[in-house]
C-alpha positions in Angstrom: 27.4 9.4 -3.1 26.2 13.0 -2.8 24.5 14.1 0.5 22.4 17.0 -0.7 19.5 16.7 -3.0 20.1 16.5 -6.8 17.8 19.2 -8.3 19.4 20.2 -11.6 21.6 18.0 -13.8 23.9 18.8 -16.7 26.3 16.2 -18.0 28.9 18.2 -20.1 29.4 16.5 -23.5 26.1 14.5 -23.3 23.1 15.9 -25.0 20.1 16.6 -22.8 16.8 15.9 -24.7 14.2 16.8 -22.1 13.8 17.9 -18.5 10.5 16.7 -16.9 9.1 17.3 -13.4 11.5 14.7 -11.9 13.5 13.1 -14.7 16.2 14.3 -17.1 16.5 12.5 -20.4 19.9 12.4 -22.2 20.9 10.9 -25.6 23.6 8.3 -25.5 23.4 7.7 -29.2 22.1 4.1 -29.3 20.2 4.5 -26.0 18.5 7.0 -23.7 19.8 7.8 -20.2 17.0 8.5 -17.7 18.2 10.2 -14.5 15.7 10.6 -11.6 16.5 13.8 -9.7 15.3 14.6 -6.1 12.8 17.2 -7.3 9.3 16.9 -5.9 6.1 18.4 -7.3 2.7 19.0 -5.7 -0.3 20.6 -7.3 1.6 20.6 -10.6 4.3 22.9 -9.1 7.9 21.9 -8.5 9.1 22.7 -5.1 12.3 24.8 -4.8 14.0 22.2 -2.6 13.8 18.4 -3.0 13.8 15.2 -1.0 17.4 13.9 -0.8 17.9 10.4 -2.4 14.2 10.3 -3.6 15.6 9.7 -7.2 17.4 6.7 -5.9 14.3 5.2 -4.4 12.3 5.7 -7.7 15.1 4.2 -9.8 15.9 1.2 -7.6 12.3 0.4 -7.0 11.7 0.5 -10.7 14.6 -1.8 -11.3 13.2 -4.2 -8.8 9.8 -4.3 -10.5 11.2 -4.4 -14.0 13.2 -7.5 -13.1 10.2 -9.1 -11.4 7.9 -8.7 -14.4 10.5 -9.4 -17.1 8.7 -12.7 -18.0 5.3 -11.0 -18.2 6.2 -8.2 -20.6 9.5 -6.9 -22.2 10.8 -3.6 -20.8 13.1 -0.8 -21.8 16.1 -1.7 -19.6 19.5 -2.2 -21.3 21.5 -2.5 -18.1 20.8 -3.9 -14.6 20.7 -2.0 -11.3 24.2 -3.1 -10.4 25.9 -3.0 -13.9 28.8 -0.7 -14.2 28.2 2.6 -16.0 29.6 3.0 -19.5 32.9 4.8 -19.8 31.2 8.1 -21.0 29.3 8.3 -17.8 32.1 7.3 -15.4 33.1 11.0 -14.8 29.5 11.6 -13.5 29.2 8.5 -11.4 28.9 10.4 -8.1 25.8 12.1 -9.4 24.1 9.5 -11.6 24.9 6.2 -10.0 21.9 4.4 -8.5 19.5 7.1 -9.9 19.8 6.4 -13.6 18.6 3.9 -16.1 20.1 3.2 -19.6 17.1 2.3 -21.8 16.0 1.4 -25.3 14.8 4.3 -27.5 11.1 3.4 -27.4 8.4 5.6 -28.7 6.0 6.3 -25.8 2.3 5.7 -26.2 0.3 9.0 -26.1 -1.8 7.7 -23.2 -1.2 7.0 -19.5 -2.2 3.5 -18.5 -3.9 3.8 -15.0 -5.2 0.8 -13.0 -7.4 1.4 -10.0 -8.1 -1.3 -7.4 -9.6 1.1 -4.8 -11.8 4.2 -5.0 -9.6 7.3 -4.3 -8.6 10.6 -5.8 -10.3 11.7 -9.0 -12.1 8.3 -9.2 -13.8 8.9 -5.8 -14.8 12.4 -6.9 -16.4 11.1 -10.1 -18.1 8.2 -8.4 -19.8 10.6 -5.9 -21.3 12.5 -8.9 -22.2 9.7 -11.3 -21.4 6.3 -9.7 -18.8 5.8 -12.5 -15.1 6.1 -12.8 -13.9 7.1 -16.3 -17.4 6.2 -17.5 -17.2 2.6 -16.0 -20.4 2.0 -14.0 -19.6 0.7 -10.4 -21.9 -0.7 -7.7 -23.8 1.6 -5.5 -22.9 2.2 -1.8 -19.1 2.3 -2.2 -17.2 4.5 0.2 -14.0 6.6 -0.1 -11.1 4.1 -0.3 -13.4 1.1 -0.9 -11.8 -1.9 -2.7 -13.4 -2.2 -6.1 -15.1 -5.5 -7.1 -12.2 -6.0 -9.6 -9.4 -3.7 -10.8 -10.4 -1.3 -13.6 -8.3 0.2 -16.4 -8.8 3.9 -16.7 -6.5 5.6 -19.2 -5.8 9.3 -19.4 -4.3 11.8 -21.7 -0.8 13.0 -21.2 -0.6 16.7 -20.4 2.7 18.6 -21.0 1.5 21.0 -18.4 -1.4 21.0 -16.0 -3.5 17.9 -15.2 -3.9 14.7 -17.3 -7.5 14.1 -18.2 -9.3 10.7 -17.7 -10.6 9.2 -21.0 -12.6 6.2 -21.8 -11.0 3.0 -23.2 -12.7 3.8 -26.6 -11.1 7.2 -26.7 -7.7 5.6 -25.8 -8.1 3.1 -28.6 -8.6 6.0 -31.1 -5.3 7.4 -29.9 -3.2 4.3 -30.0 -5.2 2.0 -32.3 -7.5 -0.7 -30.9 -4.9 -3.6 -31.0 -2.3 -1.6 -29.0 -4.9 -0.3 -26.6 -6.1 -3.9 -25.9 -2.5 -5.1 -25.3 -1.8 -2.1 -23.0 -4.9 -2.8 -21.0 -4.2 -6.5 -20.6 -0.6 -5.9 -19.6 -1.6 -3.1 -17.1 -4.2 -5.3 -15.4 -1.9 -8.3 -15.2 1.1 -6.4 -13.8 -1.1 -4.5 -11.3 -2.8 -7.7 -10.0 0.6 -9.5 -9.5 2.2 -6.5 -7.9 -0.8 -5.9 -5.6 -0.8 -9.5 -4.4 3.0 -9.3 -3.7 2.9 -5.9 -2.0 -0.1 -7.0 0.2 2.1 -9.7 1.7 4.7 -7.0 2.5 2.1 -4.9 4.3 1.4 -2.4 1.5 -1.9 -1.9 -0.4 -1.3 -0.6 -3.9 -4.5 1.3 -4.4 -3.8 2.5 -7.9 -0.9 3.0 -10.2 0.1 4.4 -13.6 2.1 2.6 -16.2 3.8 3.9 -19.3 4.3 1.8 -22.4 6.2 2.4 -25.6 6.7 0.8 -29.0 10.1 -0.7 -29.8 10.8 -2.7 -32.9 7.1 -3.0 -33.5 6.3 -4.4 -30.1 4.7 -3.0 -26.9 7.2 -2.7 -24.0 7.0 -1.3 -20.4 8.9 1.9 -20.0 9.5 4.9 -17.6 9.1 4.0 -13.9 7.1 1.2 -12.4 5.1 1.0 -9.2 6.9 3.8 -7.3 5.5 6.1 -4.6 5.5 8.8 -7.4 3.4 6.7 -9.8 1.2 4.9 -7.3 -0.9 5.2 -4.2 0.8 3.0 -1.5 -1.2 2.6 1.7 -0.1 0.9 4.9 -2.2 -2.3 5.1 -2.4 -2.3 8.9 -4.0 1.2 8.9 -6.5 0.6 6.1 -10.0 1.7 6.9 -12.6 2.4 4.2 -14.7 5.5 4.5 -11.9 8.0 4.7 -8.7 9.0 3.0 -5.7 6.8 3.9 -2.2 7.5 5.2 0.2 6.9 2.3 3.8 6.4 1.3 4.2 9.4 -1.0 3.9 13.2 -1.0 1.3 13.3 1.7 3.4 15.3 4.1 4.2 17.8 1.4 0.6 18.2 0.3 -0.7 18.5 3.9 1.9 21.2 4.7 1.1 23.2 1.6 -2.6 23.1 2.4 -1.9 25.0 5.6 -0.3 27.9 3.7 -1.7 31.0 2.2 -0.5 29.9 -1.3 -2.6 29.9 -4.4 -0.9 26.8 -5.9 0.7 28.6 -8.7 4.5 29.1 -9.2 6.7 30.0 -7.5 6.2 27.3 -4.9 7.3 27.8 -1.3 10.3 26.0 0.1 9.6 23.0 2.3 10.7 23.1 5.9 13.3 20.5 7.1 10.8 18.4 9.1 8.5 18.0 6.1 11.5 17.0 3.9 12.7 14.5 6.6 9.2 12.9 7.1 8.7 12.6 3.3 12.1 11.0 2.8 11.4 8.5 5.6 8.1 7.5 3.8 9.9 6.9 0.5 12.7 4.9 2.3 10.1 2.9 4.2 8.2 2.0 1.0 11.4 0.8 -0.7 12.3 -1.3 2.3 8.9 -2.9 2.7 8.7 -3.9 -0.9 12.2 -5.0 -1.6 12.9 -6.5 1.8 16.1 -4.6 2.4 17.1 -1.0 3.3 18.3 1.4 0.6 22.1 0.9 0.5 24.4 3.7 1.6 
């Protein structure tokens, strides 16, 4: 296993289709290979240095949840977390093992499926202005980080660059078609509710999360990553206190550090100091350990 962060990835002889903020997508012919790098972004900018083994945490945590919810909804996995790599990938095992998924060639929906159980982030900002989140009317008197009366489905657009934009369910239905939108909403709320109850027993509040779905052979399936610190707000349950922002298991140390700098939040982003990298890595590792019940191997 490599010790330094994996930031850029080329697999000679295997066609790369896309390079996202974190993931690289390769074409294996009858499947896609998704590889989670150790890149980290904040304020829509990718930092020049990453968080070592972050990609492993995202991938292994996703495997954990995909397996847990396999009976609820089909997903895109074609191989398990511990299955051997195919022969074509064996030469790259030191780089891609434990941070890659071999998946079905699904067609992603053109919306992000967000579920919120607590009032935070853009939802809190909108609530303060209009007592709504994505147009959904909420009770008066809620505070920052308040638990909502029930989880709400708040889809958003997918932006290739810049910020995703919150949209109403009706707008989402126009993008995907009403039947698929209904299926995606029902699946999102069901998965979130089950995951939230499980994580609460492990000392983590899942405040909100983002799911990705795709169409495969005419059916809706769960794709991408699931319930990771990159796609969710994880809060330590023993420190939860409504009326303020919460400590969390994600990029908090990175964002807090960047806010202290004289940086205009446009590229190029500044390098992260070693202590910020170490603290952020520790949070990712802790989230993995609390949810799965065991430490990240190796």
